[in-house]
C-alpha positions as CSV (number, residue, x, y, z in Angstrom):
1,M,35.1,41.2,26.1
2,S,33.3,39.4,28.9
3,L,34.3,39.2,32.4
4,A,35.5,35.7,33.4
5,T,34.2,33.7,36.3
6,Q,35.7,30.4,37.5
7,P,36.8,28.2,34.7
8,I,34.5,25.3,33.6
9,K,37.5,23.4,32.2
10,S,41.2,23.9,31.9
11,A,44.2,22.3,30.4
12,T,47.9,23.0,31.4
13,H,51.0,22.5,29.4
14,D,54.5,23.7,30.7
15,N,53.9,27.2,31.9
16,L,50.6,27.9,30.2
17,Q,47.1,27.1,31.1
18,A,44.0,27.2,28.8
19,E,40.8,28.0,30.7
20,I,37.3,27.8,29.3
21,H,34.7,30.1,30.9
22,Y,31.0,31.0,30.3
23,D,30.7,34.1,28.3
24,T,28.7,36.3,30.8
25,D,27.8,38.9,28.2
26,P,27.2,37.1,25.0
27,S,25.9,38.7,21.8
28,K,23.0,37.3,19.8
29,P,24.4,35.2,17.0
30,D,24.8,37.1,13.7
31,T,23.4,34.5,11.5
32,A,23.3,34.4,7.7
33,C,19.8,33.2,7.7
34,T,16.4,34.3,9.1
35,I,14.9,32.3,12.0
36,T,11.3,33.1,12.5
37,Y,9.1,32.4,15.5
38,N,5.3,32.6,15.9
39,S,4.0,35.9,17.1
40,R,1.7,34.1,19.6
41,S,4.6,32.4,21.4
42,R,5.5,33.4,24.9
43,Y,9.2,32.9,24.0
44,V,11.5,34.6,21.6
45,L,12.8,31.6,19.7
46,G,14.3,33.3,16.7
47,N,15.5,36.6,15.3
48,T,12.3,37.6,13.5
49,M,8.7,37.4,14.7
50,A,6.1,36.1,12.2
51,D,2.4,36.2,12.4
52,D,0.2,33.5,10.7
53,D,0.1,35.3,7.4
54,K,3.9,35.8,7.3
55,D,4.4,32.1,8.3
56,S,2.1,31.0,5.4
57,D,4.0,33.3,3.0
58,I,7.3,31.8,4.0
59,A,5.9,28.3,3.6
60,R,4.7,29.1,0.1
61,K,8.1,30.7,-0.9
62,V,10.0,27.6,0.4
63,R,7.6,25.3,-1.5
64,D,7.9,27.4,-4.7
65,N,11.7,27.5,-4.4
66,E,11.9,31.2,-3.9
67,Y,13.5,30.6,-0.5
68,I,15.7,27.8,0.7
69,G,14.2,26.9,4.1
70,M,13.0,24.3,6.5
71,P,10.8,24.3,9.6
72,V,12.2,25.0,13.1
73,F,11.0,22.9,16.0
74,A,11.3,23.9,19.6
75,Y,11.4,21.8,22.8
76,V,10.8,24.0,25.9
77,H,11.1,22.2,29.2
78,S,13.6,23.7,31.8
79,G,15.6,25.1,28.9
80,V,15.1,25.5,25.2
81,A,16.2,23.3,22.3
82,L,15.8,24.4,18.7
83,Q,16.4,22.3,15.7
84,A,15.8,22.8,12.0
85,A,14.2,19.6,10.6
86,Y,11.4,18.5,8.3
87,T,9.6,16.6,11.2
88,N,9.6,17.1,14.9
89,P,12.8,15.6,16.2
90,F,11.8,15.9,19.9
91,H,9.0,13.4,20.0
92,C,7.2,15.1,22.8
93,Q,3.6,16.2,22.0
94,W,3.3,18.4,25.2
95,D,6.5,20.4,25.3
96,S,7.5,20.6,21.6
97,G,6.3,21.7,18.3
98,R,7.0,23.8,15.2
99,S,8.1,27.2,16.3
100,G,8.8,28.8,12.9
101,W,11.1,28.7,9.9
102,A,14.8,29.0,9.1
103,Y,15.4,30.3,5.6
104,I,17.7,32.2,3.3
105,T,16.7,33.9,0.1
106,K,18.3,32.6,-3.2
107,A,20.0,36.0,-3.6
108,G,21.3,35.6,0.0
109,A,22.6,32.1,-0.7
110,R,24.3,33.2,-3.9
111,S,26.0,36.0,-2.0
112,H,27.0,33.9,1.0
113,F,28.5,31.1,-1.1
114,G,29.9,33.3,-3.8
115,V,28.1,31.5,-6.7
116,R,25.9,32.6,-9.6
117,R,23.6,29.6,-9.7
118,I,21.8,27.6,-7.0
119,T,22.8,24.0,-7.9
120,K,21.7,21.0,-5.9
121,G,25.1,21.1,-4.1
122,V,24.7,24.7,-3.2
123,K,21.1,24.0,-1.9
124,E,22.5,21.2,0.3
125,Q,25.2,23.6,1.7
126,A,22.5,26.2,2.4
127,L,20.4,23.7,4.3
128,S,23.4,22.8,6.3
129,L,24.0,26.5,7.0
130,L,20.3,26.8,8.2
131,R,20.8,23.9,10.6
132,S,24.0,25.5,12.0
133,C,22.3,28.9,12.4
134,V,19.5,27.3,14.4
135,E,22.0,25.3,16.5
136,E,23.9,28.5,17.3
137,Y,20.7,30.3,18.3
138,S,19.7,27.4,20.5
139,A,23.1,27.5,22.3
140,Y,22.6,31.3,22.8
141,L,19.1,30.8,24.3
142,N,20.5,28.2,26.8
143,G,23.6,30.3,27.8
144,E,25.9,27.8,26.1
145,V,28.3,30.6,24.9
146,Y,31.9,30.4,26.0
147,G,35.3,32.0,25.9
148,F,38.8,31.0,26.7
149,I,41.8,32.6,28.5
150,I,45.4,31.5,28.2
151,R,47.3,32.2,31.4
152,D,51.0,32.2,32.3
153,T,50.9,29.8,35.2
154,S,54.0,31.4,36.9
155,T,52.4,34.8,37.1
156,G,48.6,34.1,36.7
157,E,48.6,36.7,34.0
158,A,46.3,36.4,31.0
159,V,48.3,36.4,27.8
160,D,45.5,35.7,25.3
161,S,41.7,35.4,25.3
162,C,38.8,35.1,23.0
163,W,35.0,35.1,23.6
164,G,31.7,34.4,21.8
165,Y,31.9,30.7,21.0
166,Y,28.6,29.0,20.6
167,G,28.8,25.4,21.9
168,M,31.5,23.6,24.0
169,D,33.1,21.6,21.2
170,F,34.1,24.7,19.2
171,V,35.6,26.6,22.2
172,E,37.6,23.5,23.3
173,Q,39.1,23.2,19.9
174,E,40.0,26.9,19.7
175,A,41.4,27.0,23.3
176,L,43.6,24.0,22.6
177,S,44.7,25.4,19.3
178,A,45.6,28.7,21.0
179,L,47.5,26.8,23.7
180,K,49.4,24.8,21.2
181,Q,50.3,27.9,19.2
182,M,51.4,29.7,22.4
183,E,53.6,26.7,23.4
184,S,55.9,27.4,20.5
185,I,56.5,31.0,21.7
186,T,59.8,31.3,23.6
187,P,59.8,32.8,27.2
188,L,61.3,36.1,25.8
189,Q,58.6,36.3,23.1
190,L,55.9,35.6,25.8
191,E,57.2,38.5,27.9
192,L,57.2,40.8,24.8
193,F,53.7,39.6,24.0
194,K,52.5,40.4,27.5
195,E,54.0,43.9,27.4
196,G,52.3,44.5,24.0
197,E,49.0,43.4,25.5
198,A,49.3,45.8,28.4
199,A,50.2,48.8,26.1
């Protein structure tokens, strides 16, 4: 669990407050796909380094349908943005370009989605997964990893918390969902919950 700093955002309802904090000790995303980056890069923009030969081999396997994959583009300028796309989405010839590949093997896709065959629909799901994996990794590189704490406003005590959310939208949804769930707990149950947390 990460140590909390001052909240970035908060929402209060009755005697409970949901606080969103930066995760000060985030883990690298455990992605279902491989995100490569060029071995000549000054930056670590993925989870696997690839030299030119490896990069060419991945391109061939994607072309020959051995892998489901797409190029990854990076924009590096006072921060890093990664995106899986077929063409450069950043439109900046000086600070952006292709940084590598995001891919998943067909066996990996079958296992991940629990299917026997790679249909057109499964391939679309896999491509969507690749985009999500790259988006998560981009959030990680930029420190956009968050957690939330639910506090009892009368005592200031934390009664619930969770960390490791990549991106603000997701942590906001989860924090508000936890707050809503906690609202239905009676004061006696809340006290018992706090005692259980302390044990």
